[in-house]
N, C-alpha and C positions, 0 to 999 in steps of 0.2 A: 812529782807527782804522787800521791800516795793513792794505791787505787784499795778498798776492802771488797772482800767475797763474802756475802750472805748464804748462807747453807743454811734450809731449813728442810722437813721432814717434810715429801711427799700426803695429800696431793696439794698441789699447788693454784690449782683454780680456785677461786674464792664463790660460796654459794650464796646466793639470797636468803636464806635461812637461818635462824639463831635460835639459840633455844628458848627466846621468849617466843619469838612468831610460832615455834613448835607447840611450844605447852599452851598458849591460849588459843590456837587452832584447837585441840584437841578438846577445850574449854569449848568453843564453840558449837566443836559435833557433839557435842551432848548436851545441847542446849532443845533440840527435838526429844530427847528421854526425860530431861529434867521437865519441859509442856507436859508432856505425857503422865509423868509424876504427878505434877501439879493435878492434873486436869483429873484423875483418879482418885487420889487420897487428900487431896484438898492443903490447905494453908500448913497442914505440920507435916509434910515431902517439905515443903519450900522453906520452913523451920531448918530443921533436917541440915539440907542442902547448906543453907547461909552461915549455920553454926558450924557445919563440917570444914569448909573452905576457912570460916576466920579462927579457929582452933587452929588449924596445919599451920598456916600463915603464920599468927603467931608466936608457934612455938620454936618455928624453924627461925624465924626473929632473934627468939628470946634466947635460944641458943647459941646461934651463933655470937651474939652480941654482948652475951659476957659468961657463958659456959667458955667457947672454942677458940673468941673473941677473933673471928677471922672475920672476913669480908660479907658481909649482910647481902645473901639474893635472893630471899624469901620470897623478894616481889619479881621474882623471872618467870613466876606461874606454874614452876613444877610443885609446889606448895599447894599451888589451891586444885590444880589436876587432883594430887593426892588426897585431899578433904574431899571432893567432890565423888569422885572413886568410891571410897570410904563411906560418903552416907548415902551413894546409889545401894552399896548393899547391907544396907542396914536396914529393917521394918521403920515405918513412916512415922511408930510410937515410942520410940528408942530415948529414956531421957537425958538430956543434954550432959549431966555428968559422965554419964558411959560413953556416949561421944567423944568425949572430952578423952578420957581415959584411954579409949581404941587410938583416938590422933595424937597421941602422948608415946603410944606403941610403933604408930606408923612411923613420925617424923623422930621423933627420940632415940630406937629403938633401930628401928628398921633402916634408914637413913642416916641421919647424922654420926652414928655412931659408927659408920663405916668409911665418913669423911664428907657425907652428902651426894648429891647430884651426879651420875656418873657411876659412883662406887658402891651401890649398895648390890648386894648379890641378889636380894629379893624383891618382889613387887609390895613399896609399902603400904599402900591401902590394904591389898590380899594378907598383909601380916596384920596390920588391926583390927581386920576382920575375923582374923584366925582367931588371937587375944580376948577379942570381944565374945567370940560364940565359946570357947573356953573358960569365960570370966562371969559371961552372964546368959546362960544358957534358955533359962525360961524369957527375959528380955528378948533376946536375939529369935525365937523361934514364934513368937507371938505375934499373927498378923493381921491387922486390920484390914475390914473387907472394904472393896471401893467404894466410894460416895453412894454410886446409884445403887447397891444393893441394902446400904444403909435406909437410903430414902424411900427405896420399894418395901422394907422389912416394919417402916416408921420407928425403931428404934435409936437412942441416942449415940449409941455404940457397937460395932458389932466387928469381930473376928472370922478369919476366912483361914483355912488349911490352905496352902502352897498344890498345885497338882501334882508336884514331886512326893510331898508328905500322903498323900489321897492314895497316890497308889503304892508307898511305900508301905504304910497301915494297912491296906486292902491286900496284899500280896502277904503279909505275916499274918494275915488270920484266915489266909489261903482264899480269900473271894477273887472268883474269875475277872478278868480285867472288864469285860463286859459290863458286867452288874455293879463296875461303878461311874459310867458312864452318867447317868443323873446328877451325880457328886462332882464332878467334871466341868470347867469352863468348857465349852468348844472351842475349838480351833482356831475362827475367827477372832471371839476374845483372847483366847491367849496369844496373838498376832498383834492386835490393837494393846492390848494391855490390862484386860478389862479382867482382873485376878490378883489373889492373893500373893504377897510375896514383898523381894526388896523393893523398897521404891521406886530404884532406876533401872532392874533389870526385867519388870513386867512387860516392856512392850518392844516385841521383836520387830516392827516395825518402827519404829522411833530409833531404833539402834544401828539398825538398817542403813536409815539414811544421814544419819551420821557417820556411818563407815565409809557410806560411798563418797561422802565430803571429805572424808583424808584422803583415801583413795585418789581422787581428782585433783588433790593438794601436794598429792606424791611424799604425805608423813609419813604412809605404811604401805607395803607391797600386800596385794591378795594372797601369799600362800598359805601364812600362819592361819588365818581365819579360814580361808576354805580348806586350809588339808584338816582343821582341828575341829570342823563340823562335820566335815564328810568322815574324817575316822570314829568320831563319837557316834552317825548314824550309819557306819558300816559295821559296829561293833555291838548295837543295839538290836540292830534290824539282822545280825545272826542269831541272835535268840527270841525274837521277834517270829521269825520266819520257822524256827525248830516249834517254839509252845507261846503260840500267840495267846494261850489263856490266861496265860502266867505275865508275860512280858509284853511293855509297850511300843508301839512303831516306833521309828526313828523320827519322824516328823514331829510327835511329843515329846520328845526328848531333845531337839532342838529348838523349839520355842519351850519347853516348859523352863523353871530354875536358869541359871547366870547362865548357859551358851554360849547364848549372842552375846552378854556384854563382854565376858569374860574372851570370847574370841579375837572380838576387834577391837577390845579396847584395853586390856591388860596382859593378854598371853603376847600384843606386840609391843608392849612398852622395850623401847630400842636399847635401855640400859639391862634390862635383865632376859633378854632372847639372843639368840646366836645371831654372829654377822652375816656368815655365807646363809648364800639362799637353799641349798642343800641340809646345814645347819637345821634352819628355820620349817623345812620339810618335816626332817625328825623331829625335831622340838613338838610342831602342830601334831605330829600322827601319833606321837606316845603321848602328849597330853589329852587328845581325845577320846583313845584308847582306856588311857587311866580314870578320866572320868569316865567313862562309862561302865567301867570295873565298881569304881565306888559307886554309884548310882546302882548298880544291879546286885552288888554283892555284899556291899559295906552296911555299918547300922544306921550312918546316916543318910536321908534321903537324897542330897546334892553334892556334888565331886568336882565341880571345875575350879573354885577357889583353889583346893586342897592337890587336883593336877595340875595348876598351873608354879604352883610353888615350889611341887616336886622335881618339875623339870627346871625352874629356875636353878634347884640344885645342882642338875645335871650340865648346866650352859658351860661351865669352863671346858668340862671334858668333850662336848660338842664341839667348842672350838678350836679346840686340840686337834683332834683329827679329821675336823669339816672346816679349813680354813680359806678363806677369801682369796680369789686371785691378787695377784701384787702386780703394781703397778709397770707399765713398760713387759719388755718379753725375752725371755733367756736366748743367747744364741749361740748354735748349737757351733762350736770351735772344733769339731771333728774328733777331741779325743774319745 
């Protein structure tokens, strides 16, 4: 009687989460932000989101089917998440062909060129955004105003600067922060999303609701969002305490721009963030400080996406020195 011994790598406990379940859970978590974007920016926001998801899914399918000729996994939800996050990082007025080019950069360059899901070193959606920002700076920095402001003005269309853009321009002109108050949205408007900006990053409330959902499903842990936002607040808060005339307070920096979206949904990408808890804390703190430094001293008013991309490059180094604990326990043999 022959016996076969099957040997496999640990861990041996089988979980109930699959790639599909994780990715579609992220899509579900982004529904509150999608709802807020459609409420504030109308049908154009929905158009960008639908096109972004369709472009990314179709491109991944075509590349796998006809270029790489490998197993097609374009419908596992990862391409949909990339398309959704890319759409969330652009204005609602972006032309469809520019979104298609950004999707090609995200899927073709940042993801499939490295071998597909699980092998990409950089967050694909942020690579697509960075490519679009470098290629189409005018369109990527033209922010349609929320529908309520358009209705109140009686105009057919209206553009609105982002809070970070207003702050950067005011500081450049030497205008005190207090004198910019009449141009800035209130903190309540910034919290719910009634301001200019990328369609998916404006509502901190909606993003927070989706983040809590991911925490409850144990898709992500709290370490990266918490320490990213705390380090951003701490870094900008030091300069605010030193000179409140020139620098905005920490709450402003948390609510403005893409800090909330980046901290909860892009820095936590399980492929491009460190494996260990210590590594994730270092990753998050460094990213938050870098985001604050770009905002305060860089020529570009926003720094969240670039801070995450830069820290993505350091993930292999962080994983090398902060490895997760091995399964099992070493036994002291007295030597």
